[in-house]
Backbone of each chain as ProteinMPNN parsed JSONL, in Angstrom:
{"seq_chain_A": "MTMSALDDLRRDIDRVDEVLVRLLNERARCVCEIGRIKKELGIEVYQPDREKQVLNHVRSVGAEGPLGGDAIARLFERIIDEARRLERRVVHGERDEGGPNPMTRAES", "coords_chain_A": {"N_chain_A": [[0.841, -1.275, -0.03], [0.755, 2.027, -1.012], [1.574, 5.659, -1.43], [0.739, 6.208, -3.939], [-1.512, 4.7, -4.375], [-3.334, 5.951, -2.934], [-3.402, 8.458, -4.305], [-4.483, 7.489, -6.768], [-7.064, 6.695, -5.948], [-8.014, 9.28, -5.14], [-8.044, 10.462, -7.595], [-9.998, 8.853, -8.711], [-12.284, 9.689, -7.22], [-12.38, 12.471, -8.068], [-13.172, 12.117, -10.667], [-15.679, 10.859, -10.329], [-16.945, 12.931, -9.016], [-17.102, 14.855, -10.976], [-19.097, 13.783, -12.645], [-21.239, 13.684, -10.832], [-21.654, 16.5, -10.381], [-22.471, 17.182, -12.963], [-24.914, 15.669, -13.134], [-26.216, 16.676, -10.989], [-26.772, 19.276, -11.96], [-28.252, 18.608, -14.205], [-30.407, 17.54, -13.074], [-31.4, 19.782, -11.837], [-32.084, 21.409, -13.878], [-34.363, 19.961, -14.807], [-36.004, 20.304, -12.679], [-36.46, 23.106, -12.919], [-37.703, 23.22, -15.267], [-40.108, 21.901, -14.6], [-41.057, 23.674, -12.805], [-41.682, 25.762, -14.57], [-43.85, 24.582, -15.854], [-45.594, 24.178, -13.924], [-46.067, 26.882, -13.258], [-47.353, 27.696, -15.584], [-49.59, 26.225, -15.497], [-50.8, 26.912, -13.221], [-50.189, 25.677, -10.705], [-49.274, 25.167, -7.266], [-45.938, 25.83, -6.205], [-44.564, 24.705, -4.121], [-44.605, 21.329, -3.222], [-45.232, 19.274, -0.941], [-45.851, 16.527, -0.743], [-44.815, 15.329, -3.113], [-42.194, 15.881, -2.619], [-41.782, 14.205, -0.277], [-42.045, 11.776, -1.571], [-39.921, 11.723, -3.351], [-37.792, 11.629, -1.439], [-38.415, 9.235, -0.095], [-37.989, 7.453, -2.245], [-35.229, 7.676, -2.819], [-34.119, 6.878, -0.552], [-34.866, 4.225, -0.369], [-33.592, 3.346, -2.543], [-30.866, 3.821, -1.793], [-30.517, 2.31, 0.557], [-29.003, 0.032, 0.665], [-26.416, 0.653, 0.34], [-23.019, 1.977, 1.392], [-23.272, 4.47, 2.665], [-25.952, 4.462, 3.501], [-29.546, 4.846, 4.16], [-30.451, 7.004, 5.761], [-28.374, 8.984, 5.66], [-28.171, 9.335, 2.845], [-30.823, 10.328, 2.449], [-30.55, 12.824, 4.0], [-28.698, 14.178, 2.379], [-30.2, 14.435, 0.115], [-32.278, 16.105, 1.064], [-30.925, 18.507, 1.002], [-30.155, 18.727, -1.656], [-32.586, 19.038, -2.752], [-33.516, 21.367, -1.705], [-31.59, 23.185, -2.771], [-32.222, 23.156, -5.355], [-34.85, 24.156, -5.314], [-34.437, 26.709, -4.414], [-33.121, 27.615, -6.747], [-35.23, 27.259, -8.653], [-37.181, 29.063, -7.661], [-35.847, 31.491, -8.058], [-35.279, 31.543, -10.906], [-37.489, 30.875, -12.242], [-39.644, 32.147, -11.063], [-38.725, 34.589, -10.479], [-37.905, 35.488, -8.026], [-35.824, 37.229, -5.712], [-32.623, 36.2, -4.791], [-31.145, 36.255, -1.777], [-28.828, 35.164, -1.022], [-28.585, 34.151, 1.589], [-29.835, 31.588, 3.774], [-32.21, 29.379, 2.478], [-35.618, 30.595, 2.479], [-37.614, 28.713, 2.96], [-36.587, 26.796, 4.57], [-35.439, 28.041, 6.605], [-35.841, 27.871, 9.437], [-34.745, 25.491, 10.154], [-32.088, 25.86, 9.739]], "CA_chain_A": [[0.006, -0.008, 0.067], [1.633, 3.254, -1.187], [0.874, 6.915, -1.619], [0.132, 6.353, -5.198], [-2.859, 4.123, -4.264], [-4.108, 7.181, -2.432], [-3.565, 9.339, -5.445], [-5.339, 6.932, -7.643], [-8.405, 6.839, -5.452], [-8.351, 10.667, -5.305], [-8.551, 10.709, -9.068], [-11.352, 8.372, -8.985], [-13.154, 10.618, -6.569], [-12.482, 13.511, -8.928], [-14.033, 11.796, -11.858], [-17.037, 10.703, -9.856], [-17.465, 14.308, -8.638], [-17.5, 15.647, -12.117], [-20.301, 13.207, -13.024], [-22.108, 14.213, -9.768], [-21.912, 17.818, -10.735], [-23.29, 17.123, -14.181], [-26.163, 15.186, -12.876], [-27.072, 17.67, -10.176], [-27.217, 20.365, -12.835], [-29.236, 18.078, -15.125], [-31.559, 17.521, -12.079], [-31.82, 21.241, -11.539], [-32.751, 21.713, -15.178], [-35.587, 19.267, -14.873], [-36.903, 21.042, -11.663], [-36.836, 24.388, -13.429], [-38.702, 23.019, -16.358], [-41.31, 21.474, -13.887], [-41.477, 24.966, -12.237], [-42.271, 26.547, -15.62], [-45.041, 23.963, -16.275], [-46.391, 24.491, -12.739], [-46.452, 28.193, -13.31], [-48.306, 27.801, -16.621], [-50.875, 25.423, -15.086], [-51.329, 27.478, -11.901], [-50.016, 24.845, -9.629], [-48.499, 25.628, -6.176], [-44.572, 25.4, -6.443], [-44.067, 23.84, -3.013], [-45.573, 20.207, -3.054], [-44.539, 18.417, 0.111], [-46.053, 15.065, -1.042], [-43.851, 14.938, -4.1], [-40.78, 15.756, -1.83], [-41.713, 12.927, 0.487], [-41.916, 10.595, -2.612], [-38.495, 11.696, -3.736], [-36.983, 11.192, -0.344], [-38.615, 7.77, -0.017], [-37.348, 6.712, -3.368], [-33.711, 7.694, -2.787], [-33.765, 6.227, 0.711], [-34.957, 2.933, -0.569], [-32.403, 2.883, -3.583], [-29.588, 3.952, -1.007], [-30.535, 1.633, 1.682], [-28.097, -1.055, 0.732], [-25.104, 1.262, 0.125], [-22.239, 2.114, 2.65], [-23.723, 5.619, 3.301], [-27.231, 4.13, 4.136], [-30.679, 5.537, 3.741], [-30.504, 8.291, 6.459], [-27.429, 9.937, 5.023], [-28.767, 9.646, 1.512], [-32.064, 11.298, 2.557], [-30.094, 14.085, 4.381], [-28.139, 14.838, 1.251], [-31.217, 14.851, -0.974], [-32.92, 17.289, 1.468], [-30.129, 19.707, 0.588], [-30.297, 18.855, -3.026], [-33.985, 19.498, -3.145], [-33.459, 22.694, -1.234], [-30.79, 24.083, -3.623], [-33.057, 23.155, -6.579], [-36.036, 24.864, -5.061], [-33.891, 28.046, -4.404], [-32.919, 28.004, -8.141], [-36.576, 27.347, -9.235], [-37.83, 30.374, -7.16], [-35.188, 32.604, -8.775], [-35.211, 31.664, -12.35], [-38.834, 30.647, -12.826], [-40.673, 32.93, -10.311], [-38.11, 35.856, -10.538], [-37.683, 36.041, -6.643], [-34.476, 37.557, -5.389], [-31.843, 35.34, -3.904], [-30.358, 37.162, -0.984], [-27.625, 34.539, -0.687], [-28.794, 33.61, 2.759], [-30.543, 30.246, 3.922], [-33.521, 29.411, 1.804], [-36.618, 30.884, 3.5], [-38.339, 27.502, 3.244], [-35.765, 25.95, 5.471], [-34.595, 28.87, 7.536], [-36.085, 27.502, 10.65], [-33.812, 24.34, 10.668], [-30.719, 26.007, 9.259]], "C_chain_A": [[0.894, 1.253, 0.007], [0.751, 4.517, -1.257], [0.218, 7.013, -2.94], [-1.2, 5.614, -5.241], [-3.872, 5.267, -3.825], [-4.411, 8.174, -3.513], [-4.48, 8.844, -6.479], [-6.786, 7.039, -7.185], [-8.903, 8.358, -5.473], [-8.751, 11.068, -6.696], [-9.832, 10.105, -9.374], [-12.502, 9.228, -8.467], [-13.442, 11.872, -7.491], [-13.314, 13.219, -10.014], [-15.452, 11.578, -11.362], [-17.689, 12.044, -9.493], [-17.818, 15.053, -9.856], [-18.815, 15.049, -12.677], [-21.422, 13.682, -12.037], [-22.557, 15.56, -10.088], [-22.905, 17.902, -11.93], [-24.777, 16.704, -14.01], [-27.094, 16.115, -11.981], [-27.522, 18.991, -11.066], [-28.281, 19.917, -13.757], [-30.519, 17.999, -14.266], [-32.245, 18.943, -11.987], [-32.598, 21.814, -12.763], [-34.236, 21.254, -15.213], [-36.607, 20.028, -13.851], [-37.323, 22.439, -12.146], [-37.94, 24.272, -14.401], [-40.057, 22.688, -15.683], [-41.918, 22.825, -13.337], [-42.198, 25.837, -13.312], [-43.644, 25.976, -16.006], [-46.058, 24.232, -15.146], [-46.94, 25.887, -12.771], [-47.598, 28.386, -14.413], [-49.689, 27.206, -16.23], [-51.333, 25.904, -13.748], [-51.19, 26.716, -10.837], [-49.121, 25.376, -8.618], [-47.124, 25.002, -6.452], [-44.323, 24.273, -5.328], [-45.082, 22.587, -2.794], [-44.879, 19.254, -2.188], [-44.731, 16.82, -0.109], [-45.012, 14.603, -2.057], [-42.41, 14.883, -3.422], [-40.698, 14.509, -1.121], [-41.359, 11.664, -0.381], [-40.538, 10.522, -2.965], [-37.527, 11.136, -2.623], [-37.156, 9.716, -0.161], [-37.834, 6.97, -0.974], [-35.831, 6.646, -3.211], [-33.287, 6.921, -1.595], [-33.859, 4.729, 0.491], [-33.832, 2.513, -1.53], [-31.127, 2.953, -2.731], [-29.553, 3.129, 0.102], [-29.414, 0.493, 1.884], [-26.535, -0.552, 0.743], [-24.413, 1.614, 1.49], [-22.831, 3.398, 3.273], [-25.063, 5.342, 4.019], [-28.29, 5.165, 3.88], [-30.776, 6.772, 4.505], [-29.646, 9.312, 5.901], [-27.867, 10.266, 3.655], [-29.863, 10.659, 1.599], [-31.461, 12.672, 3.086], [-29.445, 14.876, 3.26], [-29.227, 15.243, 0.308], [-32.14, 15.964, -0.397], [-32.251, 18.503, 1.055], [-30.238, 19.839, -0.888], [-31.583, 19.495, -3.532], [-34.11, 21.099, -2.825], [-32.719, 23.787, -2.122], [-31.651, 24.208, -4.931], [-34.224, 24.1, -6.557], [-35.502, 26.396, -5.102], [-33.756, 28.559, -5.88], [-34.311, 28.282, -8.797], [-37.073, 28.815, -8.976], [-37.204, 31.613, -7.855], [-35.493, 32.705, -10.254], [-36.594, 31.587, -12.929], [-39.78, 31.74, -12.289], [-40.013, 34.333, -10.174], [-37.972, 36.353, -9.076], [-36.235, 36.302, -6.504], [-33.883, 36.564, -4.487], [-30.902, 36.194, -3.084], [-29.028, 36.504, -0.514], [-27.648, 33.848, 0.708], [-29.428, 32.158, 2.745], [-31.847, 30.496, 3.168], [-34.686, 29.729, 2.804], [-37.532, 29.659, 3.874], [-37.849, 26.697, 4.288], [-35.1, 26.764, 6.619], [-34.682, 28.435, 8.964], [-35.069, 26.269, 11.164], [-32.367, 24.704, 10.25], [-29.966, 26.476, 10.507]], "O_chain_A": [[1.696, 1.487, 0.911], [-0.477, 4.51, -1.174], [-0.735, 7.772, -3.115], [-1.989, 5.913, -6.138], [-4.995, 5.429, -4.301], [-5.53, 8.672, -3.63], [-5.22, 9.636, -7.062], [-7.649, 7.437, -7.967], [-10.061, 8.631, -5.786], [-9.648, 11.879, -6.928], [-10.66, 10.628, -10.12], [-13.511, 9.458, -9.134], [-14.597, 12.265, -7.659], [-14.181, 14.036, -10.327], [-16.375, 12.111, -11.978], [-18.895, 12.216, -9.674], [-18.761, 15.842, -9.824], [-19.619, 15.838, -13.173], [-22.496, 14.053, -12.511], [-23.763, 15.806, -10.082], [-23.949, 18.554, -11.901], [-25.702, 17.256, -14.606], [-28.303, 16.299, -12.126], [-28.552, 19.616, -10.812], [-29.159, 20.707, -14.103], [-31.596, 18.369, -14.733], [-33.458, 19.134, -12.061], [-33.574, 22.555, -12.655], [-35.161, 21.985, -15.567], [-37.771, 20.304, -14.137], [-38.415, 22.904, -11.819], [-38.921, 25.016, -14.418], [-41.083, 23.166, -16.166], [-43.126, 23.05, -13.411], [-43.168, 26.536, -13.018], [-44.522, 26.728, -16.432], [-47.235, 24.482, -15.407], [-48.087, 26.124, -12.39], [-48.591, 29.086, -14.213], [-50.753, 27.683, -16.624], [-52.238, 25.293, -13.18], [-51.972, 26.92, -9.908], [-48.174, 26.051, -9.021], [-47.047, 23.845, -6.866], [-43.947, 23.134, -5.606], [-46.191, 22.751, -2.286], [-44.021, 18.495, -2.637], [-43.908, 15.993, 0.281], [-44.387, 13.562, -1.856], [-41.605, 13.98, -3.651], [-39.726, 13.767, -1.26], [-40.605, 10.753, -0.038], [-39.94, 9.447, -2.926], [-36.631, 10.327, -2.865], [-36.167, 8.988, -0.076], [-37.144, 6.003, -0.651], [-35.237, 5.598, -3.467], [-32.198, 6.347, -1.592], [-33.062, 3.984, 1.062], [-33.206, 1.467, -1.353], [-30.282, 2.092, -2.978], [-28.497, 3.169, 0.734], [-29.006, 0.112, 2.981], [-25.604, -1.273, 1.103], [-25.035, 1.575, 2.552], [-22.884, 3.385, 4.503], [-25.3, 5.94, 5.068], [-27.977, 6.265, 3.425], [-31.229, 7.719, 3.864], [-30.095, 10.433, 5.665], [-27.93, 11.449, 3.321], [-29.852, 11.694, 0.933], [-31.924, 13.683, 2.558], [-29.606, 16.094, 3.181], [-29.165, 16.336, -0.256], [-32.738, 16.707, -1.175], [-32.918, 19.496, 0.766], [-30.402, 20.955, -1.382], [-31.667, 20.279, -4.477], [-34.686, 21.907, -3.554], [-33.078, 24.96, -2.221], [-31.752, 25.293, -5.503], [-34.572, 24.746, -7.546], [-36.107, 27.229, -5.777], [-34.164, 29.666, -6.233], [-34.546, 29.335, -9.39], [-37.324, 29.614, -9.878], [-37.873, 32.594, -8.181], [-35.89, 33.744, -10.781], [-36.864, 32.16, -13.984], [-40.645, 32.205, -13.031], [-40.73, 35.244, -9.76], [-37.923, 37.568, -8.885], [-35.444, 35.62, -7.155], [-34.512, 36.112, -3.53], [-29.969, 36.791, -3.621], [-28.235, 37.091, 0.222], [-26.777, 33.018, 0.968], [-29.511, 31.59, 1.656], [-32.464, 31.562, 3.194], [-34.705, 29.151, 3.89], [-38.121, 29.611, 4.954], [-38.607, 25.94, 4.894], [-34.342, 26.249, 7.442], [-33.702, 28.591, 9.693], [-34.694, 26.133, 12.328], [-31.485, 23.861, 10.418], [-28.757, 26.701, 10.45]]}, "seq_chain_B": "MTMSALDDLRRDIDRVDEVLVRLLNERARCVCEIGRIKKELGIEVYQPDREKQVLNHVRSVGAEGPLGGDAIARLFERIIDEARRLERRVVHGERDEGGPNPMTRAES", "coords_chain_B": {"N_chain_B": [[-48.89, 22.053, -23.193], [-49.078, 19.722, -20.63], [-50.384, 17.881, -17.791], [-49.055, 15.444, -18.119], [-46.55, 15.867, -19.221], [-45.313, 16.884, -16.93], [-45.285, 14.666, -15.351], [-43.509, 13.096, -16.918], [-41.146, 14.534, -16.654], [-40.82, 14.31, -13.871], [-40.315, 11.512, -13.76], [-37.952, 11.523, -15.112], [-36.26, 12.788, -13.174], [-36.427, 10.89, -11.095], [-34.923, 8.819, -12.228], [-32.381, 10.095, -12.679], [-31.755, 10.543, -9.969], [-31.531, 7.948, -8.994], [-29.148, 7.329, -10.164], [-27.471, 9.309, -9.004], [-27.578, 8.544, -6.377], [-26.313, 6.012, -6.525], [-23.742, 6.761, -7.332], [-22.976, 8.458, -5.316], [-22.685, 6.659, -3.255], [-20.647, 5.169, -4.38], [-18.62, 6.99, -4.39], [-18.441, 7.186, -1.498], [-17.421, 4.849, -0.926], [-14.864, 4.974, -1.996], [-13.674, 6.97, -0.454], [-13.657, 5.644, 2.037], [-11.943, 3.72, 1.513], [-9.581, 5.158, 1.192], [-9.345, 6.093, 3.701], [-8.676, 3.744, 5.015], [-6.283, 3.268, 4.037], [-4.826, 5.6, 4.726], [-4.903, 5.185, 7.471], [-3.308, 2.831, 7.638], [-0.907, 3.985, 6.85], [-0.494, 5.754, 8.704], [-1.438, 8.423, 8.454], [-2.907, 11.538, 9.186], [-6.546, 11.833, 9.449], [-8.279, 13.916, 8.787], [-7.964, 16.2, 6.316], [-7.556, 19.263, 5.511], [-6.609, 20.602, 3.321], [-6.78, 18.978, 0.995], [-9.694, 18.951, 1.022], [-10.289, 21.454, 0.345], [-9.26, 21.398, -2.18], [-10.953, 19.64, -3.446], [-13.419, 20.916, -3.374], [-12.784, 23.277, -4.704], [-12.41, 22.103, -7.173], [-14.984, 20.965, -7.911], [-16.451, 23.27, -7.729], [-15.43, 24.677, -9.961], [-15.954, 22.9, -12.077], [-18.773, 23.069, -11.985], [-19.406, 25.594, -12.541], [-20.572, 26.68, -14.789], [-23.118, 25.583, -14.999], [-26.797, 25.455, -14.321], [-27.117, 25.466, -11.412], [-24.877, 26.622, -10.435], [-21.594, 27.721, -9.071], [-21.512, 28.177, -6.228], [-23.82, 26.993, -5.041], [-23.234, 24.275, -5.794], [-20.812, 23.961, -4.348], [-21.78, 24.239, -1.764], [-23.464, 21.991, -1.61], [-21.481, 19.86, -1.966], [-19.975, 20.288, 0.322], [-21.573, 19.103, 2.168], [-21.755, 16.611, 1.217], [-19.064, 15.785, 1.565], [-19.025, 15.831, 4.255], [-20.804, 13.857, 5.189], [-19.53, 11.565, 4.03], [-17.175, 11.602, 5.555], [-18.044, 11.317, 8.038], [-19.097, 8.481, 7.732], [-16.634, 7.427, 7.201], [-15.118, 7.751, 9.589], [-16.616, 6.116, 11.223], [-16.659, 3.366, 10.0], [-13.972, 2.916, 9.422], [-12.517, 3.904, 11.568], [-13.795, 3.113, 13.734], [-15.224, 4.701, 15.396], [-18.073, 5.681, 17.266], [-21.222, 6.517, 16.034], [-23.306, 8.857, 16.925], [-25.621, 9.801, 15.78], [-26.103, 12.449, 15.874], [-25.214, 15.855, 14.747], [-22.1, 15.976, 12.802], [-19.122, 15.856, 14.601], [-17.026, 17.223, 13.614], [-18.136, 19.322, 12.383], [-19.797, 20.655, 13.949], [-19.885, 23.174, 14.979], [-20.84, 24.768, 12.833], [-23.316, 23.808, 12.338]], "CA_chain_B": [[-48.303, 21.629, -22.024], [-50.072, 19.02, -19.833], [-49.702, 17.09, -16.614], [-48.201, 14.241, -18.411], [-45.181, 16.473, -19.236], [-44.808, 16.954, -15.433], [-45.011, 13.301, -14.942], [-42.348, 12.528, -17.537], [-40.008, 15.189, -15.958], [-40.506, 13.584, -12.562], [-39.676, 10.263, -14.017], [-36.653, 11.833, -15.426], [-35.72, 13.128, -11.973], [-36.239, 9.732, -10.301], [-33.845, 8.137, -12.834], [-31.241, 10.784, -12.267], [-31.703, 10.359, -8.503], [-31.045, 6.685, -8.886], [-27.654, 7.4, -10.582], [-26.881, 10.207, -7.923], [-27.358, 7.629, -5.144], [-25.198, 5.021, -6.94], [-22.311, 7.556, -7.298], [-22.636, 9.028, -3.802], [-22.209, 5.425, -2.488], [-19.341, 4.775, -4.965], [-17.696, 8.041, -3.7], [-18.141, 6.879, -0.105], [-16.488, 3.538, -0.882], [-13.428, 5.418, -2.286], [-13.344, 7.683, 0.78], [-13.417, 4.634, 3.131], [-10.613, 3.035, 1.157], [-8.64, 6.186, 1.53], [-9.336, 6.074, 5.206], [-7.928, 2.519, 5.508], [-4.824, 3.551, 3.516], [-4.295, 6.7, 5.682], [-4.747, 4.642, 8.876], [-2.152, 2.044, 7.516], [0.345, 4.869, 6.637], [-0.314, 6.712, 9.913], [-1.605, 9.839, 8.092], [-4.173, 12.263, 9.766], [-7.716, 11.508, 8.621], [-8.896, 15.23, 8.32], [-6.873, 16.871, 5.497], [-8.302, 20.373, 4.939], [-6.1, 20.993, 1.947], [-7.559, 18.001, -0.011], [-10.964, 19.271, 1.002], [-10.288, 22.74, -0.378], [-9.086, 21.055, -3.551], [-12.142, 18.943, -3.933], [-14.424, 22.029, -3.35], [-12.362, 24.22, -5.869], [-12.716, 21.239, -8.498], [-16.456, 20.834, -8.236], [-16.953, 24.63, -8.115], [-15.032, 25.043, -11.432], [-16.708, 22.04, -13.074], [-20.159, 23.434, -11.925], [-19.586, 26.975, -12.634], [-21.384, 27.037, -16.026], [-24.528, 24.984, -14.802], [-27.819, 26.384, -13.597], [-27.059, 25.711, -9.932], [-23.831, 27.63, -10.155], [-20.472, 27.148, -8.24], [-21.67, 28.357, -4.762], [-24.592, 25.953, -4.682], [-22.546, 23.073, -5.865], [-19.908, 23.895, -3.242], [-22.582, 23.922, -0.476], [-23.847, 20.522, -1.636], [-20.296, 18.892, -1.696], [-19.603, 20.355, 1.878], [-22.495, 18.199, 2.857], [-21.314, 15.22, 0.733], [-17.885, 15.367, 2.173], [-19.315, 15.592, 5.586], [-21.399, 12.493, 5.329], [-18.481, 10.585, 3.806], [-16.224, 11.645, 6.672], [-18.833, 10.689, 9.169], [-19.005, 7.05, 7.554], [-15.114, 6.89, 7.347], [-14.812, 7.599, 10.976], [-17.325, 4.945, 11.933], [-16.279, 2.13, 9.639], [-12.481, 2.779, 9.413], [-11.772, 4.137, 12.783], [-14.533, 2.476, 14.856], [-15.87, 5.644, 16.323], [-19.452, 5.542, 17.309], [-22.03, 7.501, 15.388], [-24.378, 9.288, 17.872], [-26.667, 10.277, 15.032], [-26.225, 13.952, 15.758], [-24.288, 16.479, 13.755], [-20.806, 15.495, 12.766], [-18.405, 16.712, 15.542], [-16.13, 18.233, 12.802], [-18.807, 20.532, 11.688], [-20.924, 20.886, 14.981], [-19.979, 24.555, 15.204], [-21.493, 25.508, 11.73], [-24.639, 23.223, 12.03]], "C_chain_B": [[-49.213, 20.961, -21.008], [-49.399, 18.445, -18.614], [-48.785, 16.019, -16.886], [-46.692, 14.74, -18.704], [-44.464, 16.494, -17.874], [-44.454, 15.673, -15.036], [-43.692, 12.741, -15.561], [-41.077, 13.185, -17.022], [-39.745, 14.453, -14.544], [-39.921, 12.2, -12.678], [-38.196, 10.419, -14.359], [-35.721, 12.045, -14.132], [-35.499, 11.896, -11.148], [-35.054, 8.846, -10.936], [-32.475, 8.793, -12.506], [-30.853, 10.614, -10.74], [-31.087, 9.003, -8.294], [-29.428, 6.621, -9.111], [-26.932, 8.161, -9.541], [-26.635, 9.277, -6.719], [-26.319, 6.615, -5.318], [-23.774, 5.72, -6.715], [-22.047, 8.093, -6.023], [-22.032, 7.787, -2.959], [-20.803, 4.933, -3.036], [-18.187, 5.594, -4.375], [-17.249, 7.73, -2.282], [-17.243, 5.739, 0.051], [-15.019, 3.996, -1.006], [-12.867, 6.086, -1.044], [-12.955, 6.773, 1.891], [-12.112, 3.885, 2.783], [-9.453, 3.799, 1.464], [-8.291, 6.149, 2.927], [-8.454, 4.881, 5.617], [-6.503, 2.791, 5.16], [-4.114, 4.403, 4.485], [-4.013, 6.011, 7.059], [-3.479, 3.661, 8.78], [-0.865, 2.905, 7.521], [0.48, 5.808, 7.743], [-0.551, 8.225, 9.587], [-2.91, 10.236, 8.758], [-5.375, 12.086, 8.82], [-8.222, 12.981, 7.991], [-7.645, 15.967, 7.565], [-7.661, 18.165, 4.764], [-7.743, 20.874, 3.625], [-6.759, 20.222, 0.821], [-9.015, 18.48, -0.01], [-11.207, 20.492, 0.11], [-10.16, 22.449, -1.82], [-10.26, 20.417, -4.196], [-13.268, 20.018, -4.13], [-14.084, 23.04, -4.577], [-12.778, 23.419, -7.187], [-14.192, 21.318, -8.814], [-16.946, 22.348, -8.535], [-16.603, 25.035, -9.475], [-15.836, 24.221, -12.299], [-18.177, 22.574, -13.132], [-20.407, 24.876, -12.232], [-20.695, 27.456, -13.753], [-22.828, 26.532, -15.867], [-25.478, 25.8, -14.154], [-27.67, 26.532, -12.148], [-25.996, 26.727, -9.623], [-22.838, 27.049, -9.222], [-20.835, 27.161, -6.768], [-22.74, 27.285, -4.355], [-24.047, 24.557, -4.811], [-21.592, 22.856, -4.716], [-20.64, 23.506, -1.992], [-22.935, 22.4, -0.46], [-22.652, 19.63, -1.24], [-19.796, 19.133, -0.339], [-20.372, 19.25, 2.558], [-21.974, 16.766, 2.456], [-19.964, 14.756, 1.484], [-18.183, 15.168, 3.702], [-19.974, 14.284, 5.988], [-20.366, 11.376, 5.101], [-17.495, 10.515, 5.044], [-16.875, 10.959, 7.893], [-18.772, 8.953, 9.042], [-17.521, 6.548, 7.74], [-14.791, 6.779, 8.847], [-15.44, 6.487, 11.729], [-16.727, 3.649, 11.304], [-14.792, 1.854, 9.492], [-11.978, 2.88, 10.812], [-12.649, 3.813, 13.904], [-15.159, 3.439, 15.777], [-17.412, 5.408, 16.263], [-20.087, 6.891, 16.7], [-23.315, 7.79, 16.268], [-25.743, 9.703, 17.11], [-26.869, 11.713, 14.867], [-25.364, 14.49, 14.756], [-22.861, 15.986, 13.924], [-19.992, 16.415, 13.606], [-17.502, 17.74, 14.783], [-16.715, 19.51, 12.384], [-19.792, 21.106, 12.644], [-21.066, 22.411, 15.04], [-20.866, 25.351, 14.116], [-23.005, 24.831, 11.555], [-25.774, 23.956, 12.703]], "O_chain_B": [[-50.116, 21.649, -20.532], [-48.187, 18.476, -18.398], [-47.888, 15.676, -16.115], [-45.737, 14.018, -18.42], [-43.282, 16.191, -17.711], [-43.407, 15.491, -14.415], [-42.901, 12.058, -14.91], [-40.037, 12.531, -16.942], [-38.629, 14.083, -14.181], [-39.143, 11.757, -11.832], [-37.338, 9.62, -13.983], [-34.599, 11.545, -14.06], [-34.449, 11.811, -10.511], [-34.301, 8.218, -10.192], [-31.536, 8.105, -12.105], [-29.672, 10.56, -10.395], [-30.176, 8.887, -7.475], [-28.637, 6.005, -8.397], [-25.837, 7.743, -9.167], [-25.548, 9.278, -6.141], [-25.523, 6.349, -4.418], [-22.872, 5.254, -6.02], [-20.879, 8.184, -5.646], [-21.1, 7.891, -2.162], [-19.96, 4.4, -2.314], [-17.115, 5.142, -3.973], [-16.106, 7.898, -1.856], [-16.434, 5.636, 0.973], [-14.112, 3.541, -0.308], [-11.74, 5.814, -0.63], [-12.02, 7.07, 2.634], [-11.327, 3.495, 3.647], [-8.438, 3.281, 1.93], [-7.126, 6.169, 3.323], [-7.584, 5.02, 6.478], [-5.606, 2.544, 5.967], [-3.041, 4.091, 5.002], [-2.987, 6.265, 7.691], [-2.67, 3.645, 9.708], [0.13, 2.543, 8.148], [1.426, 6.595, 7.788], [-0.031, 9.132, 10.237], [-3.853, 9.455, 8.889], [-5.255, 12.173, 7.598], [-8.513, 13.093, 6.8], [-6.578, 16.25, 8.11], [-8.247, 18.083, 3.684], [-8.461, 21.551, 2.89], [-7.226, 20.789, -0.167], [-9.59, 18.407, -1.096], [-12.126, 20.563, -0.706], [-10.804, 23.092, -2.649], [-10.531, 20.635, -5.377], [-14.004, 19.9, -5.11], [-14.957, 23.522, -5.299], [-13.376, 23.96, -8.117], [-14.572, 21.715, -9.915], [-17.725, 22.596, -9.455], [-17.404, 25.698, -10.134], [-16.411, 24.757, -13.246], [-18.78, 22.543, -14.205], [-21.551, 25.327, -12.18], [-21.488, 28.387, -13.611], [-23.704, 27.035, -16.57], [-25.12, 26.766, -13.48], [-28.029, 27.578, -11.607], [-26.13, 27.563, -8.729], [-23.105, 26.016, -8.608], [-20.487, 26.203, -6.077], [-22.527, 26.683, -3.302], [-24.379, 23.706, -3.986], [-21.522, 21.764, -4.152], [-20.236, 22.608, -1.254], [-22.736, 21.681, 0.519], [-22.749, 18.786, -0.349], [-19.182, 18.212, 0.201], [-19.85, 18.552, 3.428], [-21.803, 15.885, 3.297], [-19.789, 13.618, 1.919], [-17.537, 14.322, 4.32], [-19.683, 13.714, 7.04], [-20.313, 10.393, 5.84], [-17.083, 9.432, 5.459], [-16.28, 10.158, 8.615], [-18.477, 8.23, 9.994], [-17.228, 5.494, 8.304], [-14.236, 5.771, 9.286], [-14.91, 5.976, 12.716], [-16.282, 2.827, 12.106], [-14.38, 0.695, 9.443], [-11.136, 2.091, 11.242], [-12.315, 4.198, 15.024], [-15.599, 3.055, 16.861], [-17.927, 4.963, 15.238], [-19.623, 8.025, 16.822], [-24.255, 6.996, 16.289], [-26.792, 9.906, 17.722], [-27.585, 12.209, 13.997], [-24.797, 13.749, 13.954], [-22.445, 15.621, 15.024], [-20.081, 17.63, 13.431], [-17.266, 18.87, 15.209], [-16.089, 20.53, 12.095], [-20.579, 21.968, 12.254], [-22.18, 22.925, 15.138], [-21.498, 26.368, 14.404], [-23.788, 25.284, 10.72], [-26.935, 23.582, 12.537]]}, "name": "protein", "num_of_chains": 2, "seq": "MTMSALDDLRRDIDRVDEVLVRLLNERARCVCEIGRIKKELGIEVYQPDREKQVLNHVRSVGAEGPLGGDAIARLFERIIDEARRLERRVVHGERDEGGPNPMTRAESMTMSALDDLRRDIDRVDEVLVRLLNERARCVCEIGRIKKELGIEVYQPDREKQVLNHVRSVGAEGPLGGDAIARLFERIIDEARRLERRVVHGERDEGGPNPMTRAES"}
């Protein structure tokens, strides 16, 4: 076991991270598109049932992995939060003050 | 524009989420493997320089996307945090009390 094994693993992580960033942005694009459709149809932006469904889905997909369902769900709460912040800004024209998202300010 | 377009986009998000979960777990496996090597080589687990490098990397990869560099960096701070929590538990045998990670308790 040498330092080069460490470097190889770090390179692996960098490659995984690049794909993660691409997918997070792809996901955010879908969320904004959904926001546009909801705006057109006059549907409320914040839909807690769909959020619960997303969290249940990733929790069950991630249950077997090393992180486990709870950690995966915590990460997706953040992912959902960032996507909503973007949606409110680009679809609904609300200003982003750079602070915590008002939807989750209480828990921040 | 109909409700079925909304359903299609939600299905897209579910598929993206499944890959995200897989990659987050793959990343966590790499982090734990690095932890084992560091333990063998007697290297300190917490390496703030490597963390900065990871954050700079994802920030630059994500700069062009809709989420933007700041949101991507915030998400990866959490991803790193969850991976470190797992590493401390499975590699170093520390108990996880289920509360905030001690490394980041001050900012939680």
